[in-house]
N, C-alpha and C positions, 0 to 999 in steps of 0.2 A: 163287371169287367174290372181288371186291375189296371193301374197306371194310367187312368184316364186324365185327359187334359182338363184343367179347370175352366178353360175358355168356353163361352157359349158356342154351340154348333147346331147345325141342322142335321137331323137324322133321317136316314132313308130306312123305311120299315119293311121293305120287301113284300109289300102288299100284293104284288103280282104273283107271289109264290106262297100258297097256303101252307106248305110244309106238311109234316106228319101229324096224324092225330095221336091221342094219348095211347091208344092200344098199339098202334104201329111202333111208337117210340119204346114202349115197354117191351114189346116182342124183340125189337132189334137190340135193346140193351141186354136182354137175356142171351141173345145170339152172339153179339160181338163183345160183350163185357163192358165194364166201365172205361171211360176215356181217361185213363191215367196209367202212368208207368209203374208196373208192379215190381217191387223189389224182391229178389229171390230170397228164399229162407236162408238165414245165416247158419254157418256151421256151428255145432255145439262147442261149448268152451273146452270140453275134455278132448274133442277131436283136434282142436287147434293146439292144445298143449302137447298131445302125443305127436303131432306133426313136428313140432319144434324139437322134441326129445329124440326123434329118429335120426337126427344128424349124427354121423359116425363119430365126430370128435366129442360130441356131448355123450354119446354112448361110452366112449373110452373114459370120460370123466366120471360117469356113473359107476363104471367098474372100479375106478380109482377110489371113489367114496367107499364102496364096499370093502376094498382091500385095506384102506387106511383104518376103517372101523375095526376090521378083523385083527389088525396088529396093535390096536389100542391107541392109534394116533388121532385122537378126536379133534384136536385143533386143526390139523391139515384137512381132515374130512369136512369140518365146518367151512373152511375157506373155499374148498372146491364146490361144496353144495351151494354156497352163496353165489358163486359165479354162475352155476347152472340156473338157479332161480332167477337171477337178474336177466340173463340172456333170454330165457324162456318168456319172462314177463314182457320184455321189450318187443320180442317178436309177435306175441299175441296181440298186444296193444296196437301195433302198427297194422296188423291184419284187419282188426276191427275197424280202425279208422279208414282204411282203404275201401271198405264195403259201403261207405257213405256216398260214393260217387253216383250210383244209380238213384239213390234217394233224393239227391239234389236236383235231379231232372224235374221232379214234380213241382218244385218251387217256380219253375219257368212257365208252368201251365196257368192259364187264366182260371181264377177261382170261380167265376161266374161267366155266363154267356147269355146273349139275347138271341132267342130263336123264335121262329114262327111255328106254333103248335095249334092245330085245329083252327087255322085262320086268324089266330091272335098272337100278338107279340108278347113273349114272356121272358122273364129272367130266370134262368135255371142254373144249377151247379154245373160247372164245366165237365165234371166227371160223368154227368148223365147225358151229354151230347152223343148222338149216334149217327152212323152213316145215313145220309138222306135228309138230315136236319137242314133247315134253312137258317143260317146265322146272319145277323145284322151287325156290321162293324162300323165304328166311327173313330175319329182321331184319338190316339192314345190307348186304344184297346189292344189287348193281347189276343192273337188269333187262337181260338180254343182247340182247333183240330184242322187237319189238312182239308182243303176244299177247293172247289172250282168257282171262280168269280162269275156271277150271272148278272149283276148290276154294279156299276161303279161310277164315281164322279171324282176325278182328280186324286185317285187312290195311290198313295205312295207308302211302301212298306219297308221297314228296316229288317233285312234278313241276315245281317252281318254275323250274328251269333250262331246262326244255323248253317248258312251256306258259305260264309267268308266274304261275301260281296261287300266291298268297302263303302259303297254309297247306297242310299235307299233306292228301291226298285219300283218303277211305275207299273201299275197293274191296270189292265183294260180288258173289257169283254170283246173289243174289236181287234185286239192284237193278233197278229198272225202266229206268233210263237206260243205254244201251250204253256211255257214257263211264265209268260206274262199274264196268264189267266189263272195260274195256280197259286194258292196261298198255303203256307206251311205252319203247322202248330208251333207255338212259341215265338213267332215273329210279332213285331209291333207295328201298328198303323201310325205312321208319322203324320200323314195329312190325308184329307178326303174322307170318303165314306164308301161302303160297298155292301153287297149281299153275296154270300157264298152258299153253295150246296156242299155239305160235308161229304168227303170221299174216303177219309181214313181217320180212325180214332185209336187211342191206346197204342198197342204194340204195332199197329199198321200205320201209324202216323210217323212224321219225320222224327219226332222226339223218341217214339217207341223204337224205331230202327236204330237210333243212336244208343239207346239203352241196351238193346240186344248186343251191339258191338262192344259195349262196356263190360259185359258179363264175362270177364276173363280174369285170370290171376296173373300177377306180375311174375316173370320168370326169375329164377335165382340169379344173383349178380355173379360176375366173373370170379370175384374173391370167394363168394360162398361155394361156387362149384369147385374151385381149387382147394379150399380148405376141407371140403367134404372128401375129395380124393386123398388129400394128405392125411386126414383122420383115419381112413381105412388102411393106408400104408403104415402109419405109425402103430396102429393097433396090431397089425400082423408082425411087423419087425420087432416091436417091443416084446410080444409074446415069445417069439423064437429066441431072442437074445436072453431073455430072463430064464427061459428053460435051460439054455446053454450054461448060464452062470450057475444055476442050481445044480446041474449035472457035474460041472467041473468042481464045484465046492464039495459035493458029496464024495466024488472020486478022490479029492485031496484030503479027505479025512474029517471034514467039518460035519457035525451032526445035521441030519436032514431037517430037523425042526428049525435050527438056526438058519440054514440056507433057504428054507421056505420063507421066513420073515425077510431075509435079505433080498431074495428075488422079488418079493412083493414090493418092498421099499424101492428097489431099483426100477420096477415097472412104473411106480408113481413118479419117480424122479425123471424117467425118460420121457414121460408125457408132459408137454408144456401146458400144464393145466391153467396157467394164467393167460394163455393165448386168447381165449374168448374175452377175458377181462381187458387185455391189451387192445383187442379189436374194438370192443365196446367203448372203451375210454377214448381211443383215437377217433372213432366215429362221432362220439358225443362232443369232444373238443372241436372237431372239424365243423359239426353242426352249429356249435356256439359261435365260432369264428365266422361262419357263413351268415349267420343271423345278423351279426354286426356289420356285415357287408351287404345287407338287404336281401338275403336269400334264406327262406325258411324251409327247413327239411321236414318232410312229412313221413318219410320212410328211411330209417337210419342207414341201412345198407347202401342207400342211394349216394351217400357221401363218397364212399370208396369207388362206386361205379363211375362217378363223374371223371375220375382220373383215367378211366379206361376208354372213354368216349372216342370213337373214330369218325363218327358222322354226326353233324348237327343239322337237323331238319327244322327249319323255322318258317312260321307263317309271315305274312307281310304286314297287314294292317295292325298297328299298335305295337309291333315287335321291332321290325326294321324301320317302320315309319312312325310318325307322330300319332297316327290314329285320328286325324282330323283333316278336313279339307283346307287348303290354303291357296291363295293366288300365287302362281309361280312366275308367270310372264304376262305382260300387257302389251298389246300392239295397237297403235293408232296410225292413221294415214300419214302422220308426221314422222313416224319412225317407231322402232321397237324399244320398249322400255321393260327391263327385267325387274320383277319384284323379288327382293332378296329376303323377304320374310319378316314377320313380326313375332312378338312373343318375348319371354323373359330374357333371352340371350341377346336381343337387339332392340334398341329404342325404336318406336314406331316412326319417328321422323327421319330415320335412315332407310326406310323401306323402299323409297323411290328416289330416283335422282331428281334434282331440282333445276336441271338445265332445260334446254329446248324441248318442248313437247309436254312439260309437266302440266300445263293448263289443259291440254287435250286429254291427258290421263285422268285428271280430276273430273273433267266433264263426263268421260266414259264411266268412271266409277260412281259418280253421283247418279247417273242414269240407272246403273244396275242396283244402286241402293234404294232408288225410288220404286223401281219395278221389282219389288222384293216383299215377301211376306214374313221374313224372320223378325223376331222381336228382340231388340237390343235391351240390355239391362239398364236400369236407371243410373245416371252418373253419380259417382260417389261425391260427397261434399268436398268442394275445393278442387274437383277435377276440371281442367281446362276444357273448353268446348271442343268437341270432336275427339276427345280422348276418354271416352267412357271406360269404365272397368269392363274387363272381359273382351277387349278389342282383339285379342288373339283368336277370337272365334269360338272359344270354349264355353263362354258364359251366355252368349246369345242363344235364343230358343228358336228352333225351326229346322228346316232342311239344311244339312251341313254345307251344301254349295252356297246357299243364300247367306248363312252366317259368315262364311268365308268372304263373300263379297262385301258384307258390312264391315268386316275387319279391315279389308284392303282399302275401302273408302276412307275409313278413319285414319289409316296409316298414311294415305296420300294427302291428308290435310283437308278433306272434304268436310262440309258441315256435319254435325252429329245427326243421328236418326231423328231425334226429337226436333231439331231445328229444321230438317228437311220436311218432316210431317207438318210443321207449322207454316213453312214458307210455300210448300207445294202440296196442299191437301189433295188426297185422291178423290176423284169424282166418279170414276168407273174403272172396270177391269175386265179382262178376258183371261181367266186363269189358265195355267199350264195344264196340258194333258198329253198323253203319250202319242196321240195321233198328230196334233198340231206341232208339238215339240217347241213351243214358244209361249211367252206370256206378254201381255200388253196391258199397260195402265195409262189412264188419262188423269192429269193433274191441273189444278188451277195454278196460275203463276201470279206473282205480285203485280204485274202490269195488266192483268185481266185476261190474258190469252189462255189457251188450253195447250198443255204440253203432253205429247204422246211419247211414252217410253216403252221400248221393245227389247227383249232379250230372248235368246233361244239357240237352238242348234244351228251351226253355220249353214248347213244345207237348206234350211228353210228361211233363214234371214237373208242370205246372199242370193236373193231371188229378184230378177228384174221387176216382178210384179210388186215387190215390197220396197225396193230401194230406188232412189232417183240418183244413180251414180253411173259414171262412164263404165262401159263394159270392160276395158282393160284393167281398171282399178278392181272391179269385182273379181275378175279372173286372178289377179295377183293376191287378193285377200284369201281366195279359196286355196291357193298354194301355201300361204302362210298357215292357214288353219290345218291343212293336211300335214304340214311339217310339225306343228305342235302335237297333233294327234299321233303321229308316228313315234313320238318320244313318250307316249303313254299319258299325255296330258288330256284333261277333259276340257273341251273348248266351247265357249259361248261367244256369240256375236251380239252386239248391241247397236241400236239405232234410235233416232229420235226425230221428232217433227212437231208441227203445230197444226191445230184444227180450229175452225170457228165455233163449233158446237160439239157436244158429246154425241158421237155417232151411236146408232142402234141398228145392228149389234156393234159392240166395241171393235170387233175384228175389222170393221169397215175403215178404221183409222190406219190399218197396216198397209199403207201405200204412200209412195213418193216421200219416203223417209230418208234422212241423212245418216250414212254409216259413221258410227263413232269409233269402232275398232273391235278387237278381239280380247277376250280374257281367258287365259289358260290356267286351269286349276289342277292340283294334285294333292295327294296325301304325302307331305314331304318326308324324306328320310330323317331319322334322328341324327344329330351331329356326330355321335360316336359309332354309328352303324358300320361305316366303311372300315374304321380302325379296328372294330371288334372282329369283323370277319377276317381281316388281315391277321389279327392275333391268333385266330383259330387256325388259319393255314400255317402260321409259323409254328404252332404247337402240333402240327400234323393232323388236324381235324378238318374234315371235308364239309364245308357248309352247303346246304341244299335249301332252295326256296320252294315251299309248297303253299299255294294260295288258291282261293276261290275266285280271284279277280280275272279280268280279261287278259289274254296272252300278251297283248301289246303293252298293257300297264305293267304286268309282271316282268316282261323283258326289259322295259325301260328302267324300272327300279333296280333290277339285278345289275344292269350296266352302271347305274349311278353309284351303287355301293361296292362296285368292283367284284361282284359275284361271278359275272361272266365278262368276256371281252366285248368291247364296243363292236356293234355290228353282228352280234351273235344271236339276234332275235330268232333265227331259225332253229335254235337249240331248245326253244320252249316246247314242252309237251303238254297237251291238254288232257283233261279227263276223258274226253271223247276218244282220243288216240289210245288211251289205256283200255277203255271199254271195248274198242274195236280190235284190240290185239295188234296194233301197229307199232308197238314199242318192243324191240327185242330184249333189251337189257335196261330196265329202269335205273339201275345203279350207275349208268353212264350219263344220266341226265342231271342237270343242276338246277333247272327251273321247271316247275309244274304249275299249270294254271287251270282254272275252271274245274277243280277237283272237288268231289263230294266226300263225306266222312269215310265211306267204304274204301274209296281209292287212296285216301291218305293212309288208311290202315294197311292197304296192300303195299304201298310204297315203303313203309317202315318195315314190313315183313320181308320185302325183297332184300333190303340191306341186311337184315338179321340172318336171312337164309344163307348169306355169303360170309357169315362169321363176323360181321361188324357189330360194334356196340353203338347203339343209336341214342341220341338225345333229341327230343321233340319239344318245341316251344309252341304255345298257343294260348288263346284266351276265350274261344267260343265253344258253344255246344258241339259244333262240327269238328272241333279238335279233340274232344274227349276220348273217342276210341283210340286214336293214334297216340295220345298222351299215355293212355293206360297200357298200350301194347309196347311202346318204346322202352328200352332199358332204363332210360331216365325221362320222365315226363316233367316238363318245366312250364308252369302256368304263370300268367301275369296276374299279380295280386291286386293291382289298382283297377284296371278296366276289365279284367277277366270275369267270366261267369263262375258261379259256385260249382257248376259241373266240371269246368276245367280245373279249378283249384282242388276239388276232391279227387279227381282222377290222376293228378300229378304227384310226383315224388318231391318236387321242389317248387316253391312259390316265390316269385320275385316281387318283393314289396315295392320296388322302385320301377318296375316294368322296363328295366334296361337290360338289353341283351348282353352288354358288357359284364353284367353281374355273373352271367354264366361262365365267362372266362375265369373270373375270380373263383367261382365254385369249382371249376376244373382243377385249378391250382391246389385247392384244398383237398380234392380227391386224390391227386397225385401224392400229396404230402402224407395222407393216411396210408396209402398203399406202400409208400417207401418205408414208413415206420413199421408197418406190419412185417415187411420183408426183413427189415433190420432186426426186429425181435426174433423172427424165425431163425435167422442166421445165428444170433446170440443164444437163444434158448435151445435150439437143436444141437448146436455145437457143444454146449455145456452138457446136455443130456447124453450125447454120444461119447463125450470124454468120460463121463461117469461110468458108462457101460464098459468102455475100453479099459479103464482103470480096474474094474472088477474082473475083466477077462484076462488082461495081461499081468496084473499084479501077482496072482498065484504062480505064474510061469517064472517070475523073477524072485520067488521065495517069500512073497508077502501073502500068507495063507488066506486071510480075510481082510482085504485092504481097508474096507470101511464097514462099520456096523449099520444096521437099519436106521437107528436114530440119527447117526451122523449124516447119512445120505439125505434123509428127509429135512434135516436142519439146513444143509447146503441148498436144497431145493427150495425151501421156504425163503431163504435170504436172496437167492438169485432170481427166482421166478415171482417173487412177491412185489414189494415196493419198487425194486430196481427195474424189474421187467415191465411193470405197468407204467413207470415213468418214461420209458422209451416211446410210448404212444404220444407223448406231448412234444417230441422233438420238432424244431422248426423246419420249414420247407427248404428243400435243396435249391441252391441258387440257379441251377440249370433245369429246374422242373418244367418250365414252359418253353424250353429251347430244344426239347427232344420230342420225337413222335410218341404217341400213346403206344403202350405195349400191345402187341397182338392179343386179342381176347382168348385165343386158344393156347397161349403160352403159359406154361405152368408157373405157379408162384415161386418155385425154386429154380426157375430157368435163368439164363444169362450167366451161367457159371456160379450161381449161388450155392448149389450143393457141393461143388468142388471146393469153394472157399470154406464151406461148412466143415467138410472133412479135414481140410488143411488146418483150420483153427482147432478142431477137436484133437488132431494129432499133436499140435504144439502144446495144448493144455495138458494132454495126457502125458507126453514126454517130459514136460517140465515138472509136473506134479510127482510122477514116479521117480524122476531123478532126485528131487528133493527128499523124497521118502527113503530112497536107497542111501543117500548121503547121511541121513539121520540114523539109519540102521547101522551103518558102518562106524559112526562116531558114538554109538550108544545112546543117542537121543530118542525120545518117544516118536518113532517113525509114523505111527498112525495119526497122531495129532498134527505132525508136520504135513502129512499128506492131506489131511482135512483142511488145514490153513492154506496150503499151496493151491489146492483145487478151488477153494473159495476166492482167493486173491486173483487167480488166473481168470476166472469168469468175470470178476468185477473189472479187471484190466481190459477184457474184451469189450465190455459195455462202453467204457470211456473211449477206447480206440475206434469204435465204429461210429462215433459221432461225426456228422457231416461238418459241423463247425465246432472245432475242439473247445475253443474258449468262449463259445456263445453264452450269453446270459439270457437268451430267449426261453430256456427251459431250466431254471435253477433247481427244479425238483429232482432232476436226474443226478447231479453230483451230490445233492443232499441225501438222496436215497442210497447211493453208493457208499457214502460215509457211514450212514446208519447201519447198512448191511455189514460193513467191515467191523464196526463197533460191536454188533451182535455176534459176529463170528469170533472176535476176541473174547467176548463175554463167555461164549461156550467153552473156551479153553481155560479161562482164568477164574470165573466165578464158581465157587465150590458147588453150589446147587446144580447149575447146568453141567459143570464138569462131571459131576457124579452121575447125573442122568444119562449123559451121552458117552460116558466111558472115556473121557479125555484125560490128558496129563498136561500140566502147565508147561509153557515153552519159554525159553530164554531169548535174549536178543539175537543170538546167532541163528536160531531156528526161525525166528520171525524174519530175519534178513533173507534167508533162503526162500521163504514164502513170498516176500515182497519182490524178490528177484524174478521168481516165476511169473508173478503178476505183471512186472515190467516187460518181460519177454512176450507174454500174451498180448499186452497193449501194443507193442511194436508190430506183432504179427497182424493184429486187427487193423492197424493203420495201413500196413502194406496191402492187406486184402481189400480195404476200402479204396485205396488208390488204384488198384488193378481191377476195377469193375464196379466198385461202389456198393455198399451193402443195401442201399435203398434204391439203386438204379431200377427204373422201370423198364429198361430195355431200349436199345437204340436201333434195333433192326427195322426192316421195312414193315409197314402196316398193311400193305395190300392196296392202299390208295395214296398216291403221292400227294404231299401237302401242296395245296394251291393248284391242284390239277384242274384242267379245263375240260368241259364235256367234249367227247369225241364221237358220241353217238346220239341217238334220238332222232325223231322226225320233225320236219317243219310243222309248226303249229297249224291247226286247221283254220283258225281265224287269224289271218295275217294282217288284217286291216286295223284301223284305229278303234278304240273303244267306242261303242255305240252311244250317241248323244241322247238317245231316247230313254236311257235307264236313269230316270230321275231327271231333275232339271239341271 
């Protein structure tokens, strides 16, 4: 077995269950197959490449390569081909990496298992375990397959990574609930020992079912869908307009051969072939910036999708909470004392008040530290007594509840665990089990007496047969315990007393004890959780909590972080409600509890079916299917499983939910820059087509030659266009709602501004050309220079921050493009190749004037709508909305105290 504890332990060998013989095991192995998650056959490489090349925009670019080769423009053909190769390679690589999600499940399976075969205890490969096998489990073992517990002693199993349960679950053969007799593949034995009869292996096990749910492909992102539609539209419009230019030119007397080359060149110019490069660069830069902010991108298109997120579905343990148990409140008969937490953000000596009752608190916590099986780490050299390393509960070994009690005792100033063990050596014990729900230890004291320490669930400790306390006090303590439990806290009661000799059995000492008080524990929320959820609502994102925990615990945590209003516990919906069909519209619910992997998947699909873009956070195996299904899967990189990380699009290296908000900002930045480029690139391409259509009507027979068009296209869609992908984020990016996912990429008035800018660039350029013709200047060269300067003016005018130094590459690219444009006019070699004539100062003044007009028009267009605006309309879900539907949770009471100690 893997992950075994190094401590000595007593094993139970399941001798009462002979198990299968070798022939039975072989026959069942052939029938049911090996006990492992089978990865599906991967798609061939050529299929993946063809899938990438079927994108309509890529198809247009492939046609552009063929056309540019046909007219002899090999340089432009090479640039376009490189863009296609880069984008195809990125897509294929990301697909292959995503396929690793199912393979990661096998890493969670135990490599070996101890089974009874033919009456003997054997160690076999976990893959050979079959239904009907009798498996023997001990502390530290990984459960090899689903099974039913038939023998057990103090068995406690960590199921958090499979079910989402935040604390280990007690298992017993005497339990009334079938869940407490069931063990799941991939879970870990925290304490105790047991024997199980295997009921499910391979695909029929818990891990196998999760693997089946993971066998899906991520849907295309909103931007991918919009660009696909845009590619089809561009291909059709470009073809029609180029045919129109060809016909008008031939009718005007231009030779068909010349017009064929011109029409092909115009087609290349009209298609923004640098769009894939701009998108790729924007995504790559966004991914790099996100990595610096502790978010690693596994699938590049996910960067942009983050900006479209309308719903953030998050799990609880380790995401909203710290992922560890901690003492929240302490109550003693002298009064209530709140524990304000230990850890790096607060010195331990500030955890408890030092006023009246602190001695009672220390006595209570000393008792819970003695009646405790957790192992504290050795003190670091120079560490004061009672202040061992790891007193935040993260370094101690054992049950999370018991390690939290050790941490609280240290924070309250109690002696260290080593000192307690020396002063009060343990003489006897009655261990915890799920039926008794309490633990008792007997210790020698320095004065020679015997000290009895008891801790357990309030309902079994607050018993007249156990306590020697007045009935009114016991009734009051029950009310206090119920109040703690109603807030989602896990409550323990503690008592102590003395005896003259060690009783046999030890349970005989559990009478006439003195009540010391109550300890309430919880997995505390992260300090930034409430602020992060508030920031999501401010950005128009609806947060939803989906957890495997008890409804009361989920409701209490949702209220603490502001996810739902106080007193809204009846808004919690359980997995049982979903399974029974008692929930009309899951998208009206904000808190889901006791959910399994299939139900998490269904919840995400419910949001998606209503057109919402979902982000799902998680860290466990049980989160894997929902992470894969969501538009954006976000995994915790620190405490998360490999399954979650492989299924996700984004991995948070700091496990902080606030990093998601930063990633959303980067996503909105990417989308704004893509829209800005589309406005610029399509306006320029439209202007070039209009010049070619309108010019002959104004007496300019062939406004621009094929080489001139391609040179303008190279300068405007090359470095300058790509530099737009690095523009800084808009100041109001996180103060507007996300764009509706069904809204087109050219929506919000972008196409109207596109046409307006194209009209300004066309009018200005043709006006300059007509002035040049009237004055006898080389009008075609003036038209070339004016059209180039106008498009470069639009680039600068569309900047969100005009004088920002955050992207120095853009003004440098504009200057380089302008210089290369001037070189085409004045350098003899280029001038001869492109058919240009040198211009004087007056002609350049006309061209610069057209550029200034285009700059002003772009500033005006940006002010009246913003080139990069993601849309400010309604998103279908009001920011910060409260749940108005859903049914009352089936389990409205406190979390059961029997689930672990």
